[in-house]
mmCIF file as Biopython writes it, N, C-alpha, C and O atoms, coordinates in Angstrom:
data_model
#
loop_
_atom_site.group_PDB
_atom_site.id
_atom_site.type_symbol
_atom_site.label_atom_id
_atom_site.label_alt_id
_atom_site.label_comp_id
_atom_site.label_asym_id
_atom_site.label_entity_id
_atom_site.label_seq_id
_atom_site.pdbx_PDB_ins_code
_atom_site.Cartn_x
_atom_site.Cartn_y
_atom_site.Cartn_z
_atom_site.occupancy
_atom_site.B_iso_or_equiv
_atom_site.auth_seq_id
_atom_site.auth_asym_id
_atom_site.pdbx_PDB_model_num
ATOM 1   N N  . MET A ? 1  ? -5.468  24.571 -2.702  1.0 0.0 1  A 1 
ATOM 2   C CA . MET A ? 1  ? -5.222  22.825 -2.641  1.0 0.0 1  A 1 
ATOM 3   C C  . MET A ? 1  ? -4.299  23.302 -3.333  1.0 0.0 1  A 1 
ATOM 4   O O  . MET A ? 1  ? -4.200  24.494 -3.625  1.0 0.0 1  A 1 
ATOM 5   N N  . LYS A ? 2  ? -3.356  22.209 -3.737  1.0 0.0 2  A 1 
ATOM 6   C CA . LYS A ? 2  ? -2.358  22.153 -5.277  1.0 0.0 2  A 1 
ATOM 7   C C  . LYS A ? 2  ? -3.286  20.660 -5.337  1.0 0.0 2  A 1 
ATOM 8   O O  . LYS A ? 2  ? -3.748  19.913 -4.476  1.0 0.0 2  A 1 
ATOM 9   N N  . LYS A ? 3  ? -3.281  20.676 -6.822  1.0 0.0 3  A 1 
ATOM 10  C CA . LYS A ? 3  ? -4.245  19.741 -7.572  1.0 0.0 3  A 1 
ATOM 11  C C  . LYS A ? 3  ? -2.847  19.100 -8.671  1.0 0.0 3  A 1 
ATOM 12  O O  . LYS A ? 3  ? -2.131  19.615 -9.530  1.0 0.0 3  A 1 
ATOM 13  N N  . ASP A ? 4  ? -2.971  17.784 -8.090  1.0 0.0 4  A 1 
ATOM 14  C CA . ASP A ? 4  ? -1.649  16.745 -9.211  1.0 0.0 4  A 1 
ATOM 15  C C  . ASP A ? 4  ? -2.706  16.414 -10.536 1.0 0.0 4  A 1 
ATOM 16  O O  . ASP A ? 4  ? -3.889  16.340 -10.871 1.0 0.0 4  A 1 
ATOM 17  N N  . ASN A ? 5  ? -0.957  16.248 -11.110 1.0 0.0 5  A 1 
ATOM 18  C CA . ASN A ? 5  ? -1.315  15.810 -12.259 1.0 0.0 5  A 1 
ATOM 19  C C  . ASN A ? 5  ? -1.677  14.594 -12.477 1.0 0.0 5  A 1 
ATOM 20  O O  . ASN A ? 5  ? -0.859  13.729 -12.791 1.0 0.0 5  A 1 
ATOM 21  N N  . TYR A ? 6  ? -2.913  14.373 -12.344 1.0 0.0 6  A 1 
ATOM 22  C CA . TYR A ? 6  ? -3.615  12.460 -12.551 1.0 0.0 6  A 1 
ATOM 23  C C  . TYR A ? 6  ? -3.955  12.634 -14.132 1.0 0.0 6  A 1 
ATOM 24  O O  . TYR A ? 6  ? -4.254  13.687 -14.696 1.0 0.0 6  A 1 
ATOM 25  N N  . PRO A ? 7  ? -3.835  11.354 -14.702 1.0 0.0 7  A 1 
ATOM 26  C CA . PRO A ? 7  ? -3.836  11.337 -15.929 1.0 0.0 7  A 1 
ATOM 27  C C  . PRO A ? 7  ? -5.798  11.236 -16.234 1.0 0.0 7  A 1 
ATOM 28  O O  . PRO A ? 7  ? -6.589  10.702 -15.456 1.0 0.0 7  A 1 
ATOM 29  N N  . THR A ? 8  ? -6.145  11.895 -17.522 1.0 0.0 8  A 1 
ATOM 30  C CA . THR A ? 8  ? -7.554  11.640 -17.870 1.0 0.0 8  A 1 
ATOM 31  C C  . THR A ? 8  ? -7.828  10.378 -18.795 1.0 0.0 8  A 1 
ATOM 32  O O  . THR A ? 8  ? -6.877  9.876  -19.394 1.0 0.0 8  A 1 
ATOM 33  N N  . TYR A ? 9  ? -9.262  9.791  -18.939 1.0 0.0 9  A 1 
ATOM 34  C CA . TYR A ? 9  ? -8.963  8.678  -19.800 1.0 0.0 9  A 1 
ATOM 35  C C  . TYR A ? 9  ? -10.094 9.141  -20.872 1.0 0.0 9  A 1 
ATOM 36  O O  . TYR A ? 9  ? -10.787 10.133 -20.645 1.0 0.0 9  A 1 
ATOM 37  N N  . ASP A ? 10 ? -10.245 8.347  -22.079 1.0 0.0 10 A 1 
ATOM 38  C CA . ASP A ? 10 ? -11.355 8.987  -23.045 1.0 0.0 10 A 1 
ATOM 39  C C  . ASP A ? 10 ? -12.391 7.556  -22.619 1.0 0.0 10 A 1 
ATOM 40  O O  . ASP A ? 10 ? -12.169 6.786  -21.684 1.0 0.0 10 A 1 
ATOM 41  N N  . ALA A ? 11 ? -13.276 7.500  -23.366 1.0 0.0 11 A 1 
ATOM 42  C CA . ALA A ? 11 ? -14.657 6.562  -23.362 1.0 0.0 11 A 1 
ATOM 43  C C  . ALA A ? 11 ? -14.298 4.914  -23.403 1.0 0.0 11 A 1 
ATOM 44  O O  . ALA A ? 11 ? -14.886 3.938  -22.938 1.0 0.0 11 A 1 
ATOM 45  N N  . GLY A ? 12 ? -12.982 5.074  -24.226 1.0 0.0 12 A 1 
ATOM 46  C CA . GLY A ? 12 ? -12.619 3.844  -23.819 1.0 0.0 12 A 1 
ATOM 47  C C  . GLY A ? 12 ? -11.573 3.180  -22.970 1.0 0.0 12 A 1 
ATOM 48  O O  . GLY A ? 12 ? -11.001 2.100  -23.117 1.0 0.0 12 A 1 
ATOM 49  N N  . GLY A ? 13 ? -11.459 4.199  -21.952 1.0 0.0 13 A 1 
ATOM 50  C CA . GLY A ? 13 ? -10.445 3.427  -20.839 1.0 0.0 13 A 1 
ATOM 51  C C  . GLY A ? 13 ? -8.855  3.971  -21.200 1.0 0.0 13 A 1 
ATOM 52  O O  . GLY A ? 13 ? -7.963  3.609  -20.432 1.0 0.0 13 A 1 
ATOM 53  N N  . ARG A ? 14 ? -8.501  4.850  -22.386 1.0 0.0 14 A 1 
ATOM 54  C CA . ARG A ? 14 ? -7.173  4.991  -22.680 1.0 0.0 14 A 1 
ATOM 55  C C  . ARG A ? 14 ? -6.795  6.167  -22.147 1.0 0.0 14 A 1 
ATOM 56  O O  . ARG A ? 14 ? -7.561  7.115  -22.315 1.0 0.0 14 A 1 
ATOM 57  N N  . VAL A ? 15 ? -5.751  6.344  -21.517 1.0 0.0 15 A 1 
ATOM 58  C CA . VAL A ? 15 ? -5.028  7.437  -21.306 1.0 0.0 15 A 1 
ATOM 59  C C  . VAL A ? 15 ? -5.377  8.716  -22.319 1.0 0.0 15 A 1 
ATOM 60  O O  . VAL A ? 15 ? -5.067  8.423  -23.473 1.0 0.0 15 A 1 
ATOM 61  N N  . LYS A ? 16 ? -5.846  9.831  -22.217 1.0 0.0 16 A 1 
ATOM 62  C CA . LYS A ? 16 ? -5.776  10.903 -22.700 1.0 0.0 16 A 1 
ATOM 63  C C  . LYS A ? 16 ? -4.821  12.043 -22.637 1.0 0.0 16 A 1 
ATOM 64  O O  . LYS A ? 16 ? -3.890  12.246 -23.416 1.0 0.0 16 A 1 
ATOM 65  N N  . SER A ? 17 ? -5.143  12.702 -21.691 1.0 0.0 17 A 1 
ATOM 66  C CA . SER A ? 17 ? -3.933  13.308 -20.758 1.0 0.0 17 A 1 
ATOM 67  C C  . SER A ? 17 ? -3.612  12.987 -19.368 1.0 0.0 17 A 1 
ATOM 68  O O  . SER A ? 17 ? -4.064  12.053 -18.706 1.0 0.0 17 A 1 
ATOM 69  N N  . LYS A ? 18 ? -2.554  14.117 -18.919 1.0 0.0 18 A 1 
ATOM 70  C CA . LYS A ? 18 ? -1.874  13.848 -17.812 1.0 0.0 18 A 1 
ATOM 71  C C  . LYS A ? 18 ? -2.560  15.202 -17.196 1.0 0.0 18 A 1 
ATOM 72  O O  . LYS A ? 18 ? -1.999  15.568 -16.163 1.0 0.0 18 A 1 
ATOM 73  N N  . LYS A ? 19 ? -3.396  15.827 -17.515 1.0 0.0 19 A 1 
ATOM 74  C CA . LYS A ? 19 ? -4.222  17.005 -16.765 1.0 0.0 19 A 1 
ATOM 75  C C  . LYS A ? 19 ? -5.189  16.542 -15.751 1.0 0.0 19 A 1 
ATOM 76  O O  . LYS A ? 19 ? -5.725  15.470 -16.033 1.0 0.0 19 A 1 
ATOM 77  N N  . PHE A ? 20 ? -5.622  17.217 -14.387 1.0 0.0 20 A 1 
ATOM 78  C CA . PHE A ? 20 ? -6.611  17.098 -13.273 1.0 0.0 20 A 1 
ATOM 79  C C  . PHE A ? 20 ? -7.654  16.600 -14.349 1.0 0.0 20 A 1 
ATOM 80  O O  . PHE A ? 20 ? -7.857  17.108 -15.452 1.0 0.0 20 A 1 
ATOM 81  N N  . PRO A ? 21 ? -8.288  15.465 -13.774 1.0 0.0 21 A 1 
ATOM 82  C CA . PRO A ? 21 ? -9.523  14.976 -14.242 1.0 0.0 21 A 1 
ATOM 83  C C  . PRO A ? 21 ? -11.194 16.013 -13.902 1.0 0.0 21 A 1 
ATOM 84  O O  . PRO A ? 21 ? -11.679 16.448 -12.858 1.0 0.0 21 A 1 
ATOM 85  N N  . SER A ? 22 ? -11.593 16.066 -15.190 1.0 0.0 22 A 1 
ATOM 86  C CA . SER A ? 22 ? -13.107 16.540 -15.336 1.0 0.0 22 A 1 
ATOM 87  C C  . SER A ? 22 ? -13.884 15.684 -15.242 1.0 0.0 22 A 1 
ATOM 88  O O  . SER A ? 22 ? -13.796 14.688 -15.960 1.0 0.0 22 A 1 
ATOM 89  N N  . LYS A ? 23 ? -14.907 15.841 -14.287 1.0 0.0 23 A 1 
ATOM 90  C CA . LYS A ? 23 ? -16.185 15.089 -13.701 1.0 0.0 23 A 1 
ATOM 91  C C  . LYS A ? 23 ? -16.875 15.062 -15.184 1.0 0.0 23 A 1 
ATOM 92  O O  . LYS A ? 23 ? -17.445 13.988 -15.377 1.0 0.0 23 A 1 
ATOM 93  N N  . HIS A ? 24 ? -16.975 16.070 -16.391 1.0 0.0 24 A 1 
ATOM 94  C CA . HIS A ? 24 ? -17.400 16.251 -17.370 1.0 0.0 24 A 1 
ATOM 95  C C  . HIS A ? 24 ? -16.608 15.177 -18.692 1.0 0.0 24 A 1 
ATOM 96  O O  . HIS A ? 24 ? -17.298 14.928 -19.680 1.0 0.0 24 A 1 
ATOM 97  N N  . ASN A ? 25 ? -15.415 14.698 -18.623 1.0 0.0 25 A 1 
ATOM 98  C CA . ASN A ? 25 ? -14.877 13.835 -18.899 1.0 0.0 25 A 1 
ATOM 99  C C  . ASN A ? 25 ? -15.345 12.435 -19.331 1.0 0.0 25 A 1 
ATOM 100 O O  . ASN A ? 25 ? -15.846 11.741 -18.447 1.0 0.0 25 A 1 
ATOM 101 N N  . PRO A ? 26 ? -15.282 12.103 -20.142 1.0 0.0 26 A 1 
ATOM 102 C CA . PRO A ? 26 ? -16.449 10.450 -20.014 1.0 0.0 26 A 1 
ATOM 103 C C  . PRO A ? 26 ? -15.608 9.877  -19.554 1.0 0.0 26 A 1 
ATOM 104 O O  . PRO A ? 26 ? -15.986 9.023  -18.752 1.0 0.0 26 A 1 
ATOM 105 N N  . GLY A ? 27 ? -14.259 9.975  -19.740 1.0 0.0 27 A 1 
ATOM 106 C CA . GLY A ? 27 ? -13.495 8.791  -18.868 1.0 0.0 27 A 1 
ATOM 107 C C  . GLY A ? 27 ? -13.194 8.912  -17.573 1.0 0.0 27 A 1 
ATOM 108 O O  . GLY A ? 27 ? -12.255 8.207  -17.202 1.0 0.0 27 A 1 
ATOM 109 N N  . TYR A ? 28 ? -13.723 9.617  -16.743 1.0 0.0 28 A 1 
ATOM 110 C CA . TYR A ? 28 ? -13.643 10.522 -15.597 1.0 0.0 28 A 1 
ATOM 111 C C  . TYR A ? 28 ? -13.819 9.116  -14.720 1.0 0.0 28 A 1 
ATOM 112 O O  . TYR A ? 28 ? -13.009 8.737  -13.875 1.0 0.0 28 A 1 
ATOM 113 N N  . GLN A ? 29 ? -14.990 8.452  -15.077 1.0 0.0 29 A 1 
ATOM 114 C CA . GLN A ? 29 ? -15.546 7.518  -14.070 1.0 0.0 29 A 1 
ATOM 115 C C  . GLN A ? 29 ? -14.778 6.100  -13.991 1.0 0.0 29 A 1 
ATOM 116 O O  . GLN A ? 29 ? -14.692 5.301  -13.058 1.0 0.0 29 A 1 
ATOM 117 N N  . LYS A ? 30 ? -14.356 6.077  -15.039 1.0 0.0 30 A 1 
ATOM 118 C CA . LYS A ? 30 ? -13.344 4.801  -15.125 1.0 0.0 30 A 1 
ATOM 119 C C  . LYS A ? 30 ? -11.973 4.974  -13.933 1.0 0.0 30 A 1 
ATOM 120 O O  . LYS A ? 30 ? -11.582 4.205  -13.055 1.0 0.0 30 A 1 
ATOM 121 N N  . TYR A ? 31 ? -11.333 6.770  -14.508 1.0 0.0 31 A 1 
ATOM 122 C CA . TYR A ? 31 ? -10.588 6.535  -13.822 1.0 0.0 31 A 1 
ATOM 123 C C  . TYR A ? 31 ? -10.670 6.648  -12.271 1.0 0.0 31 A 1 
ATOM 124 O O  . TYR A ? 31 ? -9.685  6.391  -11.579 1.0 0.0 31 A 1 
ATOM 125 N N  . LEU A ? 32 ? -12.010 7.084  -11.670 1.0 0.0 32 A 1 
ATOM 126 C CA . LEU A ? 32 ? -12.187 6.518  -10.332 1.0 0.0 32 A 1 
ATOM 127 C C  . LEU A ? 32 ? -12.432 5.406  -9.590  1.0 0.0 32 A 1 
ATOM 128 O O  . LEU A ? 32 ? -12.503 5.206  -8.378  1.0 0.0 32 A 1 
ATOM 129 N N  . ASP A ? 33 ? -12.578 4.541  -10.807 1.0 0.0 33 A 1 
ATOM 130 C CA . ASP A ? 33 ? -13.414 3.304  -10.296 1.0 0.0 33 A 1 
ATOM 131 C C  . ASP A ? 33 ? -11.702 2.540  -10.255 1.0 0.0 33 A 1 
ATOM 132 O O  . ASP A ? 33 ? -11.471 1.575  -9.527  1.0 0.0 33 A 1 
ATOM 133 N N  . LYS A ? 34 ? -10.701 3.129  -11.099 1.0 0.0 34 A 1 
ATOM 134 C CA . LYS A ? 34 ? -9.252  2.416  -10.914 1.0 0.0 34 A 1 
ATOM 135 C C  . LYS A ? 34 ? -8.574  2.954  -9.568  1.0 0.0 34 A 1 
ATOM 136 O O  . LYS A ? 34 ? -7.583  2.334  -9.182  1.0 0.0 34 A 1 
ATOM 137 N N  . GLN A ? 35 ? -8.859  3.662  -9.083  1.0 0.0 35 A 1 
ATOM 138 C CA . GLN A ? 35 ? -8.270  3.912  -7.828  1.0 0.0 35 A 1 
ATOM 139 C C  . GLN A ? 35 ? -8.977  3.562  -6.407  1.0 0.0 35 A 1 
ATOM 140 O O  . GLN A ? 35 ? -10.167 3.250  -6.377  1.0 0.0 35 A 1 
ATOM 141 N N  . SER A ? 36 ? -8.202  3.628  -5.261  1.0 0.0 36 A 1 
ATOM 142 C CA . SER A ? 36 ? -8.657  3.174  -4.121  1.0 0.0 36 A 1 
ATOM 143 C C  . SER A ? 36 ? -9.815  3.900  -4.065  1.0 0.0 36 A 1 
ATOM 144 O O  . SER A ? 36 ? -10.087 4.673  -4.983  1.0 0.0 36 A 1 
ATOM 145 N N  . PHE A ? 37 ? -10.628 3.747  -3.003  1.0 0.0 37 A 1 
ATOM 146 C CA . PHE A ? 37 ? -11.981 4.378  -2.392  1.0 0.0 37 A 1 
ATOM 147 C C  . PHE A ? 37 ? -11.523 5.373  -2.049  1.0 0.0 37 A 1 
ATOM 148 O O  . PHE A ? 37 ? -11.935 6.444  -2.494  1.0 0.0 37 A 1 
ATOM 149 N N  . GLY A ? 38 ? -10.418 5.273  -1.051  1.0 0.0 38 A 1 
ATOM 150 C CA . GLY A ? 38 ? -9.945  6.738  -0.130  1.0 0.0 38 A 1 
ATOM 151 C C  . GLY A ? 38 ? -9.373  8.026  -1.160  1.0 0.0 38 A 1 
ATOM 152 O O  . GLY A ? 38 ? -9.597  9.212  -0.921  1.0 0.0 38 A 1 
ATOM 153 N N  . LYS A ? 39 ? -8.714  7.602  -2.159  1.0 0.0 39 A 1 
ATOM 154 C CA . LYS A ? 39 ? -8.325  8.008  -3.192  1.0 0.0 39 A 1 
ATOM 155 C C  . LYS A ? 39 ? -9.235  8.791  -3.944  1.0 0.0 39 A 1 
ATOM 156 O O  . LYS A ? 39 ? -8.958  9.959  -4.214  1.0 0.0 39 A 1 
ATOM 157 N N  . ALA A ? 40 ? -10.430 8.194  -4.355  1.0 0.0 40 A 1 
ATOM 158 C CA . ALA A ? 40 ? -11.671 8.610  -5.182  1.0 0.0 40 A 1 
ATOM 159 C C  . ALA A ? 40 ? -11.969 9.456  -4.130  1.0 0.0 40 A 1 
ATOM 160 O O  . ALA A ? 40 ? -11.594 10.614 -4.312  1.0 0.0 40 A 1 
ATOM 161 N N  . PHE A ? 41 ? -12.367 9.295  -3.388  1.0 0.0 41 A 1 
ATOM 162 C CA . PHE A ? 41 ? -13.336 10.291 -2.274  1.0 0.0 41 A 1 
ATOM 163 C C  . PHE A ? 41 ? -12.534 11.183 -2.157  1.0 0.0 41 A 1 
ATOM 164 O O  . PHE A ? 41 ? -13.057 12.294 -2.249  1.0 0.0 41 A 1 
ATOM 165 N N  . ASN A ? 42 ? -11.051 11.183 -1.925  1.0 0.0 42 A 1 
ATOM 166 C CA . ASN A ? 42 ? -10.528 12.583 -1.909  1.0 0.0 42 A 1 
ATOM 167 C C  . ASN A ? 42 ? -10.154 13.720 -3.213  1.0 0.0 42 A 1 
ATOM 168 O O  . ASN A ? 42 ? -9.562  14.799 -3.218  1.0 0.0 42 A 1 
ATOM 169 N N  . LEU A ? 43 ? -10.818 12.893 -4.289  1.0 0.0 43 A 1 
ATOM 170 C CA . LEU A ? 43 ? -10.334 13.499 -5.603  1.0 0.0 43 A 1 
ATOM 171 C C  . LEU A ? 43 ? -11.873 14.391 -5.163  1.0 0.0 43 A 1 
ATOM 172 O O  . LEU A ? 43 ? -11.896 15.592 -4.896  1.0 0.0 43 A 1 
ATOM 173 N N  . ALA A ? 44 ? -13.100 13.465 -5.171  1.0 0.0 44 A 1 
ATOM 174 C CA . ALA A ? 44 ? -14.738 14.188 -5.477  1.0 0.0 44 A 1 
ATOM 175 C C  . ALA A ? 44 ? -14.342 15.480 -4.317  1.0 0.0 44 A 1 
ATOM 176 O O  . ALA A ? 44 ? -14.497 16.631 -4.726  1.0 0.0 44 A 1 
ATOM 177 N N  . LYS A ? 45 ? -13.854 15.280 -2.935  1.0 0.0 45 A 1 
ATOM 178 C CA . LYS A ? 45 ? -14.302 15.791 -2.062  1.0 0.0 45 A 1 
ATOM 179 C C  . LYS A ? 45 ? -13.533 17.091 -2.518  1.0 0.0 45 A 1 
ATOM 180 O O  . LYS A ? 45 ? -14.182 18.137 -2.490  1.0 0.0 45 A 1 
ATOM 181 N N  . SER A ? 46 ? -11.975 17.147 -3.012  1.0 0.0 46 A 1 
ATOM 182 C CA . SER A ? 46 ? -11.276 18.426 -3.404  1.0 0.0 46 A 1 
ATOM 183 C C  . SER A ? 46 ? -11.773 19.143 -4.458  1.0 0.0 46 A 1 
ATOM 184 O O  . SER A ? 46 ? -11.476 20.325 -4.633  1.0 0.0 46 A 1 
ATOM 185 N N  . ALA A ? 47 ? -12.725 18.341 -5.388  1.0 0.0 47 A 1 
ATOM 186 C CA . ALA A ? 47 ? -13.277 19.065 -6.727  1.0 0.0 47 A 1 
ATOM 187 C C  . ALA A ? 47 ? -14.409 19.922 -6.368  1.0 0.0 47 A 1 
ATOM 188 O O  . ALA A ? 47 ? -14.806 20.883 -7.027  1.0 0.0 47 A 1 
ATOM 189 N N  . GLY A ? 48 ? -15.047 19.357 -4.918  1.0 0.0 48 A 1 
ATOM 190 C CA . GLY A ? 48 ? -16.473 20.369 -4.461  1.0 0.0 48 A 1 
ATOM 191 C C  . GLY A ? 48 ? -17.682 19.052 -4.345  1.0 0.0 48 A 1 
ATOM 192 O O  . GLY A ? 48 ? -18.587 19.144 -3.515  1.0 0.0 48 A 1 
ATOM 193 N N  . ALA A ? 49 ? -17.617 18.355 -4.880  1.0 0.0 49 A 1 
ATOM 194 C CA . ALA A ? 49 ? -18.861 17.551 -5.009  1.0 0.0 49 A 1 
ATOM 195 C C  . ALA A ? 49 ? -19.292 16.917 -3.618  1.0 0.0 49 A 1 
ATOM 196 O O  . ALA A ? 49 ? -18.502 16.382 -2.840  1.0 0.0 49 A 1 
ATOM 197 N N  . LYS A ? 50 ? -20.633 17.051 -3.424  1.0 0.0 50 A 1 
ATOM 198 C CA . LYS A ? 50 ? -21.255 16.193 -2.361  1.0 0.0 50 A 1 
ATOM 199 C C  . LYS A ? 50 ? -21.535 14.642 -2.240  1.0 0.0 50 A 1 
ATOM 200 O O  . LYS A ? 50 ? -21.740 13.983 -1.221  1.0 0.0 50 A 1 
ATOM 201 N N  . GLU A ? 51 ? -21.485 14.226 -3.622  1.0 0.0 51 A 1 
ATOM 202 C CA . GLU A ? 51 ? -21.836 12.692 -3.863  1.0 0.0 51 A 1 
ATOM 203 C C  . GLU A ? 51 ? -20.449 12.731 -4.973  1.0 0.0 51 A 1 
ATOM 204 O O  . GLU A ? 51 ? -19.761 13.602 -5.505  1.0 0.0 51 A 1 
ATOM 205 N N  . PHE A ? 52 ? -20.515 11.274 -4.953  1.0 0.0 52 A 1 
ATOM 206 C CA . PHE A ? 52 ? -19.547 10.843 -6.701  1.0 0.0 52 A 1 
ATOM 207 C C  . PHE A ? 52 ? -19.953 9.239  -6.090  1.0 0.0 52 A 1 
ATOM 208 O O  . PHE A ? 52 ? -20.318 8.797  -5.000  1.0 0.0 52 A 1 
ATOM 209 N N  . THR A ? 53 ? -19.678 8.694  -7.377  1.0 0.0 53 A 1 
ATOM 210 C CA . THR A ? 53 ? -20.274 6.989  -7.971  1.0 0.0 53 A 1 
ATOM 211 C C  . THR A ? 53 ? -18.719 6.566  -7.832  1.0 0.0 53 A 1 
ATOM 212 O O  . THR A ? 53 ? -17.763 7.225  -8.241  1.0 0.0 53 A 1 
ATOM 213 N N  . TYR A ? 54 ? -18.676 5.302  -7.153  1.0 0.0 54 A 1 
ATOM 214 C CA . TYR A ? 54 ? -17.231 4.647  -6.723  1.0 0.0 54 A 1 
ATOM 215 C C  . TYR A ? 54 ? -17.733 3.001  -7.262  1.0 0.0 54 A 1 
ATOM 216 O O  . TYR A ? 54 ? -18.285 2.184  -6.526  1.0 0.0 54 A 1 
ATOM 217 N N  . LYS A ? 55 ? -17.445 2.819  -8.465  1.0 0.0 55 A 1 
ATOM 218 C CA . LYS A ? 55 ? -17.435 1.515  -8.735  1.0 0.0 55 A 1 
ATOM 219 C C  . LYS A ? 55 ? -19.014 1.225  -8.755  1.0 0.0 55 A 1 
ATOM 220 O O  . LYS A ? 55 ? -19.261 0.062  -8.436  1.0 0.0 55 A 1 
ATOM 221 N N  . GLY A ? 56 ? -19.957 1.878  -9.005  1.0 0.0 56 A 1 
ATOM 222 C CA . GLY A ? 56 ? -21.372 1.335  -9.406  1.0 0.0 56 A 1 
ATOM 223 C C  . GLY A ? 56 ? -22.145 1.839  -8.380  1.0 0.0 56 A 1 
ATOM 224 O O  . GLY A ? 56 ? -23.365 1.936  -8.512  1.0 0.0 56 A 1 
ATOM 225 N N  . LYS A ? 57 ? -21.308 2.322  -6.909  1.0 0.0 57 A 1 
ATOM 226 C CA . LYS A ? 57 ? -22.526 2.599  -5.799  1.0 0.0 57 A 1 
ATOM 227 C C  . LYS A ? 57 ? -22.335 4.252  -5.650  1.0 0.0 57 A 1 
ATOM 228 O O  . LYS A ? 57 ? -21.387 4.801  -6.210  1.0 0.0 57 A 1 
ATOM 229 N N  . LYS A ? 58 ? -23.168 4.905  -4.965  1.0 0.0 58 A 1 
ATOM 230 C CA . LYS A ? 58 ? -23.089 6.049  -4.658  1.0 0.0 58 A 1 
ATOM 231 C C  . LYS A ? 58 ? -22.665 6.290  -3.244  1.0 0.0 58 A 1 
ATOM 232 O O  . LYS A ? 58 ? -22.977 5.629  -2.253  1.0 0.0 58 A 1 
ATOM 233 N N  . TYR A ? 59 ? -21.717 7.604  -3.335  1.0 0.0 59 A 1 
ATOM 234 C CA . TYR A ? 59 ? -21.367 7.934  -1.877  1.0 0.0 59 A 1 
ATOM 235 C C  . TYR A ? 59 ? -21.539 9.520  -1.740  1.0 0.0 59 A 1 
ATOM 236 O O  . TYR A ? 59 ? -21.637 10.343 -2.650  1.0 0.0 59 A 1 
ATOM 237 N N  . ASN A ? 60 ? -21.549 9.714  -0.424  1.0 0.0 60 A 1 
ATOM 238 C CA . ASN A ? 60 ? -21.457 11.118 -0.012  1.0 0.0 60 A 1 
ATOM 239 C C  . ASN A ? 60 ? -19.954 11.558 0.535   1.0 0.0 60 A 1 
ATOM 240 O O  . ASN A ? 60 ? -19.130 10.650 0.636   1.0 0.0 60 A 1 
ATOM 241 N N  . THR A ? 61 ? -19.538 12.971 0.910   1.0 0.0 61 A 1 
ATOM 242 C CA . THR A ? 61 ? -18.246 13.116 0.929   1.0 0.0 61 A 1 
ATOM 243 C C  . THR A ? 61 ? -18.081 13.565 2.091   1.0 0.0 61 A 1 
ATOM 244 O O  . THR A ? 61 ? -17.073 14.056 2.600   1.0 0.0 61 A 1 
ATOM 245 N N  . LYS A ? 62 ? -19.561 13.305 2.701   1.0 0.0 62 A 1 
ATOM 246 C CA . LYS A ? 62 ? -19.335 14.092 4.417   1.0 0.0 62 A 1 
ATOM 247 C C  . LYS A ? 62 ? -17.944 13.297 5.049   1.0 0.0 62 A 1 
ATOM 248 O O  . LYS A ? 62 ? -17.700 12.258 4.436   1.0 0.0 62 A 1 
ATOM 249 N N  . THR A ? 63 ? -17.026 13.598 6.130   1.0 0.0 63 A 1 
ATOM 250 C CA . THR A ? 63 ? -16.309 13.079 6.579   1.0 0.0 63 A 1 
ATOM 251 C C  . THR A ? 63 ? -17.093 12.787 8.197   1.0 0.0 63 A 1 
ATOM 252 O O  . THR A ? 63 ? -18.047 13.481 8.548   1.0 0.0 63 A 1 
ATOM 253 N N  . LYS A ? 64 ? -16.591 11.791 8.982   1.0 0.0 64 A 1 
ATOM 254 C CA . LYS A ? 64 ? -17.177 11.003 10.126  1.0 0.0 64 A 1 
ATOM 255 C C  . LYS A ? 64 ? -17.632 12.550 11.209  1.0 0.0 64 A 1 
ATOM 256 O O  . LYS A ? 64 ? -18.698 12.801 11.770  1.0 0.0 64 A 1 
ATOM 257 N N  . ASP A ? 65 ? -16.562 13.208 11.178  1.0 0.0 65 A 1 
ATOM 258 C CA . ASP A ? 65 ? -16.617 14.574 12.035  1.0 0.0 65 A 1 
ATOM 259 C C  . ASP A ? 65 ? -17.907 15.392 11.431  1.0 0.0 65 A 1 
ATOM 260 O O  . ASP A ? 65 ? -18.781 15.726 12.231  1.0 0.0 65 A 1 
ATOM 261 N N  . GLN A ? 66 ? -18.078 15.781 9.804   1.0 0.0 66 A 1 
ATOM 262 C CA . GLN A ? 66 ? -19.160 16.574 9.496   1.0 0.0 66 A 1 
ATOM 263 C C  . GLN A ? 66 ? -20.689 15.790 10.213  1.0 0.0 66 A 1 
ATOM 264 O O  . GLN A ? 66 ? -21.627 16.392 10.736  1.0 0.0 66 A 1 
ATOM 265 N N  . LYS A ? 67 ? -20.548 14.354 10.029  1.0 0.0 67 A 1 
ATOM 266 C CA . LYS A ? 67 ? -21.853 13.711 10.353  1.0 0.0 67 A 1 
ATOM 267 C C  . LYS A ? 67 ? -22.188 13.610 11.851  1.0 0.0 67 A 1 
ATOM 268 O O  . LYS A ? 67 ? -23.349 13.539 12.253  1.0 0.0 67 A 1 
ATOM 269 N N  . GLU A ? 68 ? -21.096 13.606 12.665  1.0 0.0 68 A 1 
ATOM 270 C CA . GLU A ? 68 ? -21.694 13.823 13.996  1.0 0.0 68 A 1 
ATOM 271 C C  . GLU A ? 68 ? -21.895 15.123 14.517  1.0 0.0 68 A 1 
ATOM 272 O O  . GLU A ? 68 ? -22.407 15.406 15.600  1.0 0.0 68 A 1 
ATOM 273 N N  . LYS A ? 69 ? -21.383 16.006 13.524  1.0 0.0 69 A 1 
ATOM 274 C CA . LYS A ? 69 ? -22.083 17.339 13.699  1.0 0.0 69 A 1 
ATOM 275 C C  . LYS A ? 69 ? -23.574 18.070 13.721  1.0 0.0 69 A 1 
ATOM 276 O O  . LYS A ? 69 ? -23.894 19.188 14.123  1.0 0.0 69 A 1 
ATOM 277 N N  . LYS A ? 70 ? -24.416 16.923 13.089  1.0 0.0 70 A 1 
ATOM 278 C CA . LYS A ? 70 ? -25.783 17.079 12.896  1.0 0.0 70 A 1 
ATOM 279 C C  . LYS A ? 70 ? -26.398 17.405 13.958  1.0 0.0 70 A 1 
ATOM 280 O O  . LYS A ? 70 ? -27.616 17.579 13.938  1.0 0.0 70 A 1 
#
């Protein structure tokens, strides 16, 4: 899967670099919160996360099809 060059942010919310954001980067959460929910979901899912936080709420990365297979 191709990873686009998204900007990463420092703790103050300023652009730090144009590399793919890491969940270990202190500005990563601010970056996710600036995206649409769909984009944040796709970033988390493509990074292999089972859960992610978006604007203070926790979400999982299961799709509707994955939930129905239970």
